[in-house]
N, C-alpha and C positions, 0 to 999 in steps of 0.2 A: 504494500500500500504506500502510495506517495503521500508524505506528510504535508499538510497545508497549515496555513496560519488561521487557526480557529477563531482567534480574536477578531480578525477582519471579517470573517463570515458572520459572527454573532453581531458585530457592529452594523454591518450592511442590512441584516435581516431585522434589526430593531430590538435585540435582546439586551443591549447595554444601557443601564441607567447611570451607574457611577463606578469608578475604579479607583483603587488606591494610587496607582501610578500607570497611566495609560501607555506612555512611551516604553517603559520598562516591560510591561506585560506583553505588549505587541512584539517587542524584541525577543522576549523569552519564547514565545510561540514560534518565532522565526528560526531560532537557533537550535532548539532541542525538543525532545519529546516531553510534554508537560503533563504532570499528574495534577488533577484537580478534583475536588469533591463537592457534593451538595448533601445536606442532611435532611432526612424525612422522619419526623417523629411518628410513632405508632399510636396516634390519637383516635383512630377508628379502624375498622376491619377492612378498609378499602382506601386507596388513593382516590382523588377526585380531579375534576378539570383544573382546579387551581394549582395542582401539582404538575400539570403538563408542561408549563414553560420551563421549569428547571430540568425536567426529564428530557425535553428536547435539546436543551443546552448540553447536557451530558452526552446525548446521542450524537450531536454534531462533533464533540470532542472525539468520540469513538470513530466516527466516519472519516475524520480528517487525520487519523494516525496518531492521536494522543491517548492519554490514559485516564479515563473517568472512573471515579469511585462514587457509587450511591451508598451513602451511610445511613443505615436504618437505626433509629434512636431507641434501642432497647434499654439504654441507660437514661438518656435525657427525658424520655417519655414518663419516667417515674417522678419528674419534677414539673414539667410543663413550661413551655415558652410563654412569657407574659406579653410578647410583642403583639401589637394590634388587638389587644383584649382589654375590656373594661373591668374584668373581674377574673379571679383565679380559676384555672381549670379544675374540674372535679378530679380528684386523685383516682387513678385506676389501680386495680390489683395487679400483681405480677402475672396472674393467670390470664387476665384480660390483655395485658401488654403482649404476652407470648402468643395469644390467639391472633391478635392484630398483626404481629410480625409475620406469622405464617401466611397470612392472607395477602400482605402487601409485597412480600419479597418477590413472588413471580410477576407481579405487575410492574415493579421497577425493572426486573430483569428483562422484560420484553424490549426495553430501549437500549440494552447493552449487549455487545457480542462477548459474553462471558467465556465462550470457548476459544476466543482469540488469544488468551493469555495476558491481555492488557487490562481490559475492563474488570472491575472488581465490585462485588457487593459485600459490604461490611456491616458490623453491628457494634455500636459503641458501648453496648452493655458488656462486651468482652473486657474492656479496661475500666469502665466507670463503676460497675457493681463491686468489684473486689477492692476498691480503693480504701486505704486506711485514712480516716478523717484527719487525724492530727498530722500525719505525714503530708497529706494533700494541702492542708492549711500552711504548713511551714515551707513546703517546696514550691507550691504554685500560688497560694493566696498572697504571699508577700509581694508579688509583682503587680497587684491590682490596687488602684486608688479608689476608695469609696466615693470621694468627691467627683472623680472623673466618671465613674460608673453612673452616678446619678444624673449626669448630663445626657445620657443616652435616651432617645425618644421612648423606648420601651419602658423605662423606669420612670422618667419624669412625668409621663402622662398618667401614671398610676399612683402617684404619691398622695393625691387627695382622696381617691377612692379606697386606697389601701394596697400595699405591696408586701406580701409575706416574705419572711427571710428565706423560705424555701425557694420561691421564684427568684429572689435576688441572686441566688447561686447559679442561675441558668447561664448567664454570660460566661462565668468562670468555667463551667462544664463544657460549653461549646468551644471556648478558647482552648481548653485542654484537648478536645477532639482534634483541633487543627494541629496542635503541638504533637500529639501522638501520631497522627498520620504523616506529619513532617519527618518524625524520627523513624517510623517503620517503613514508609512507602516513598520517601523523598517528595511528599506532596507539598507543593509550594503555592497552591491556589485554592481558595474557597469561593464558591459561587452561591448566591442566594437571592431572595427577594429584597426589594429596597428597604423593607422593614428590618432586615438582618444586618444593616450596615454597622451598627455599634458592636454587635457580637463578632462580626467578621474582622473588624479593625482590632478588636481586643485580642483575637487569636493571632493575627499577624504581629502585633506588638509583643505578645508573649513569646513567640518564636525568636524575635529579635533579642529580647531580654535574656532568655535562657541559653540560646545558642549563637546569638549574633548573626542569625541567618536572615535572608531576604524572603519574605512571603507576600502574597498579593491577594487582593479581594476584588470581586466583581459582583455588583448587584444588578438585578433585572427589574424592569418597571412593574409596578402594581397595575394590573389591568382592571378597568372598571367598565361595566356595561353603560354606554352613553345614554341609554333610554331610562335606566333606573338609578344610576349612580352606585349600584351595589358592586361587590366584587364579581369579576367575571367568573362564570361557572355556577352562579346561584340562580335558582328559579323560584317560583311560588311554592314549588314542592320541596325546596331545599337544594342541597348540593347535587351536581351531576357527577355520579360516581363512575369509576372505571370497572367496577364489579358489575357484570350484567344481571346479577341477581338483585342488585340494589337500584340500578338504572338500566333498563332493557337496551339492547343494541339499537332497536328502532328509536327509542326515546333519545338515546345518545346522538344518533344521526340527526334527528329532528332538531335537537338543540343547536347544532352547528348549521343546519339548513335555514334556521330562522334568525340568525344573527343580524344585526343592523347592517343595512347595505353599505353604509359609509365605512364600516370596520372590516369589510371583506378582504381588502387588499392586505391590510396589516396582519390579519389572522392567517391568511394564506402564507405569508412570509414567516410567521412565528411557528405555526403548527403543522406545516407540511414540508416535504423535501423537494417540492417543485422548484425549478430554476427561478431566480429572482425576476428575470425579464418576463417570464410567463405569469408569475403572480401579479405583476404590475399590469400586464396586458389584460388578464382576466378581470381585474378589479376596475378597469376603465371601460368595460363593455357598456354600450349605451342602453338606456331605458330598461326594459324588463329583462334584457339579456344578462344583467347582473345575477339573475337567479341561476343561470348556468354556472357561474363562478361559485355560487353558494352551494350548489349540488356537488361540485368538484371538491370544495372545502370539506363538506360533510363526509363525502366518500373517503377522501384521503385521511382525515383524522380518525374516522371509524376504522379504516383499514389498519392504521398504525396501532391502534389500541386493542382491536378485536380480531384483526385478520381480514384478508381480502374477501373470503367467502361470506362471512356475516355482514361485511360492508355492502357487498353486492345485493344480498337479500334485503337489507334495510333500504337500499336505494330502490330496488324493485317494488317493495311494499309502499314506499312513499309515492312513487310514480303511479302506482295503481290507485292510491287514495286521492292524490292531489293533482295528478298529471305531471308530465315532464316539462321542465323549462326548456324552451326552444327545441322541441323534439325534432323539428324538421331542418334545423340548421346544422352546419358542420361543427364537429367537436374537435377543434384544433388544440390539443393539449397532450402533454406527456402523461397526464393522469390516466390510470387504468380505467377510470370511469368511462372513458371514450368507448372502449371495447364493450363494457357492460351495457352502456346506453344503446349502442348499435345492435347488440344481440337482443336486448329487450324490445326495441322497436321492431326488429325483424320478426320476433316471435309473435307479435300481435298484428302483423300485416297480412292482407290477403295473399294467397300464393297460387301460382299456376304451374303445372308440370307439363313440360314439352319434351317430346322425344328428340334425341339428337338427329335422327333421320329426318324429322320434320324441318329441322333447321339447316339441313344440308344445302349449302349454296345461298343461304339467306344473309341479308345484311342487317344492320342495326335498325333501320327504319321498319323492316319487316318484323323484327323481334318485338318492337314496341307495339306494332299492330296486333301481333299474335298474343301478346300479353294483355291486350285489352286497354292499353293506355292511349291509343289513338284509334279514330274511327276507320282510318285507312292508311295505306302505306304513304300516300302523298301528304296527309296531314302529319304523319310521323316525321317525314322529311322536313316539313316546315318547323316542327317543334325542335328538331335537332339544330337546324340552321339558326334559329332564334335563341339558342343557348338554354332551352328549357328542359333538356333531356339529361338525366343523371344516371350514372352507373356506380353503385356503392358510394354515393355522395360526391362523386367526381363528375364535373360537367363533361359531356361528350362533345368533342370538337365537331366543327361543321363537316369534316371529312368522314365522320362516322356514318352518315346517311347511306353511303355506298360501300362501307367497309364490311368485308365478309367475316362471318363468325367461324370459330373453330380453333384458333391458335392461342387464345387468351387463357390465363390461369383460371379465371372464374368458370370458363366453359368446361375446362378439363375437370375441375373440382366439382362442378355440377350445381352451383348456386350463386345467385347475385341478386341484389336489390335494385330495381329500376324505379325511377321517379320521373313523373311528368309535372313540371312546375313545382309548387310547394306542397300541394295537398294530396296528390295521387301517387300511391306507392304500390308496388307489387313485388313479391319475392318470386323469382323465376328459378325453377328447379329443372335441371337438364337430366333426363333419364337416358343414359347411354345404353344402347341395345347390346 
């Protein structure tokens, strides 16, 4: 695999909100294989759409030849992150945390090529749970200033409503995670949401104080639904989960299909692997054609999270219920939804079977007449000359009116979709004697 500069890709696609040192981080990705991690606490028995941005960031590191670590919080989940919360989390039992860990590990693993030998799935319970409290205070706690910690947004916003000593330790624990991965895996980068800035900076500072090493932080923007102002991934029914038992694949698909039109381009860039120029082109389609882009967004994200088969089924079910966006137009995209859409349309079109012997010596004008798309061969010729005749969504040139059948791939394979204008379709099946 050719290594690429992941930072540039994340920046171009809109992942970057803030960095500790942009120039140094860009240079780091340029000159060596970078190990970076993101933490996921086991606060529920499934990850949700709000976790997708960090998961995609790790996936881009993996795809571009670097070394991502998804750190599952078997230890930090016992305390609870106070960031972005107005009150303390309800403490979970160890049994609940273990149950949640078992559920979310395979969800995180879907985004990493764990068999490559680079990507890693780790659990901070491995080093946090066995800690000796006094030793931890003496060796790690001495490096933290309470005054400085209280300036962090996560703590400052909670001082009036109440911040427990338990939660106050969360920053120290997360910083210790960064230090531990630095020592064990040469991990020099931590990524996270913009609400994690204080925790990430504390970890980089701890590495500097303990080892004199350079470590870096990168935060990603908090996504909000422009229609409601709520966190992206929330609905009236609650969070949109990755577990199909909590949010069905169809409902997951529909969530993405129904995003705000103005957000489509940004979401394509953040949550799909489609090329940037294609994301931009799709998001600028005029009028109602933006719905095609939203179908592609929904299919691509569902395919990433649940697999191509379930994504295709959700797409088909949606089309059956609500109709397909721009079903008669060309689907010019590298998204696999193009083939799915084509097959779906073809399965619902009228079909005519013609024997190869009937077509011997025939031209395309005669084919359109035999397929019932023209009243006569002469009207079929006019249709072809006027550019209204299509073969598998490709316009037939004017020379096709006299072009003989027989040598084309579709003829040998035995099937093609013919279209006259925008509304009349027929699937022609050639029966070879």
